[in-house]
C-alpha positions as a Markdown table, in Angstrom:
| # | Residue | x | y | z |
|---|---|---|---|---|
| 1 | Unk | 17.6 | 34.3 | 60.4 |
| 2 | Unk | 14.0 | 33.5 | 60.4 |
| 3 | Unk | 12.2 | 31.2 | 58.1 |
| 4 | Unk | 10.3 | 34.2 | 56.5 |
| 5 | Unk | 13.6 | 35.8 | 55.6 |
| 6 | Unk | 15.0 | 32.6 | 54.2 |
| 7 | Unk | 11.9 | 32.2 | 52.1 |
| 8 | Unk | 12.1 | 35.7 | 50.9 |
| 9 | Unk | 15.8 | 35.4 | 50.0 |
| 10 | Unk | 15.0 | 32.1 | 48.0 |
| 11 | Unk | 12.1 | 33.9 | 46.2 |
| 12 | Unk | 14.4 | 36.8 | 45.2 |
| 13 | Unk | 17.1 | 34.4 | 43.9 |
| 14 | Unk | 14.5 | 32.5 | 42.0 |
| 15 | Unk | 13.3 | 35.7 | 40.3 |
| 16 | Unk | 16.8 | 36.9 | 39.6 |
| 17 | Unk | 17.6 | 33.3 | 38.1 |
| 18 | Unk | 14.6 | 33.6 | 35.8 |
| 19 | Unk | 15.8 | 37.0 | 34.6 |
| 20 | Unk | 19.2 | 35.7 | 33.9 |
| 21 | Unk | 18.0 | 32.7 | 32.1 |
| 22 | Unk | 15.9 | 34.8 | 29.8 |
| 23 | Unk | 18.7 | 37.2 | 29.2 |
| 24 | Unk | 21.0 | 34.3 | 28.3 |
| 25 | Unk | 18.5 | 32.9 | 25.9 |
| 26 | Unk | 18.2 | 36.3 | 24.2 |
| 27 | Unk | 21.9 | 36.5 | 23.8 |
| 28 | Unk | 22.5 | 33.1 | 22.5 |
| 29 | Unk | 19.4 | 31.7 | 20.8 |
| 30 | Unk | 17.3 | 34.8 | 20.0 |
| 31 | Unk | 16.1 | 35.7 | 16.4 |
| 32 | Unk | 19.0 | 38.2 | 16.1 |
| 33 | Unk | 21.8 | 35.6 | 16.1 |
| 34 | Unk | 23.2 | 33.9 | 13.0 |
| 35 | Unk | 22.8 | 30.3 | 14.4 |
| 36 | Unk | 19.1 | 30.8 | 15.0 |
| 37 | Unk | 18.5 | 31.6 | 11.3 |
| 38 | Unk | 20.9 | 28.8 | 10.4 |
| 39 | Unk | 18.8 | 26.3 | 12.3 |
| 40 | Unk | 15.5 | 27.6 | 10.6 |
| 41 | Unk | 17.1 | 27.4 | 7.2 |
| 42 | Unk | 18.5 | 23.9 | 7.9 |
| 43 | Unk | 14.9 | 22.8 | 8.6 |
| 44 | Unk | 13.1 | 24.6 | 5.9 |
| 45 | Unk | 15.4 | 23.8 | 2.9 |
| 46 | Unk | 15.0 | 20.0 | 3.2 |
| 47 | Unk | 11.4 | 20.3 | 3.2 |
| 48 | Unk | 11.3 | 22.5 | 0.1 |
| 49 | Unk | 13.7 | 20.1 | -1.7 |
| 50 | Unk | 11.6 | 17.1 | -0.5 |
| 51 | Unk | 8.4 | 18.9 | -1.9 |
| 52 | Unk | 10.0 | 19.5 | -5.4 |
| 53 | Unk | 11.8 | 16.1 | -5.8 |
| 54 | Unk | 9.7 | 13.6 | -3.9 |
| 55 | Unk | 8.4 | 10.9 | -6.3 |
| 56 | Unk | 4.6 | 11.4 | -5.7 |
| 57 | Unk | 3.9 | 7.7 | -6.7 |
| 58 | Unk | 6.0 | 6.4 | -3.9 |
| 59 | Unk | 5.0 | 8.9 | -1.2 |
| 60 | Unk | 3.2 | 6.5 | 1.2 |
| 61 | Unk | 6.0 | 4.0 | 0.8 |
| 62 | Unk | 8.6 | 6.6 | 1.8 |
| 63 | Unk | 6.5 | 8.0 | 4.6 |
| 64 | Unk | 5.8 | 4.5 | 6.0 |
| 65 | Unk | 9.6 | 3.8 | 5.9 |
| 66 | Unk | 10.3 | 7.0 | 7.8 |
| 67 | Unk | 7.6 | 6.2 | 10.3 |
| 68 | Unk | 8.9 | 2.7 | 10.9 |
| 69 | Unk | 12.4 | 3.9 | 11.5 |
| 70 | Unk | 11.0 | 6.5 | 13.8 |
| 71 | Unk | 9.0 | 3.9 | 15.8 |
| 72 | Unk | 12.0 | 1.4 | 15.9 |
| 73 | Unk | 14.3 | 4.0 | 17.2 |
| 74 | Unk | 11.9 | 5.2 | 19.9 |
| 75 | Unk | 11.6 | 1.6 | 21.1 |
| 76 | Unk | 15.5 | 1.1 | 21.1 |
| 77 | Unk | 16.2 | 4.3 | 23.0 |
């Protein structure tokens, strides 16, 4: 088998792999699955609750606390 034939086979396999990965994503993580919408809702609902129940007088204190925790964990990991 020549080098050009091997390269062509590798190219074809990469193309097929890309198609299979896209098909897998559509079957498992696409917008027509229930867990996609569960993930969206689990992100949106806490933000809506935070908007309505956040103590507006302490917003900077709460934000700084969250930022400090984020920075500390990014340095730990």
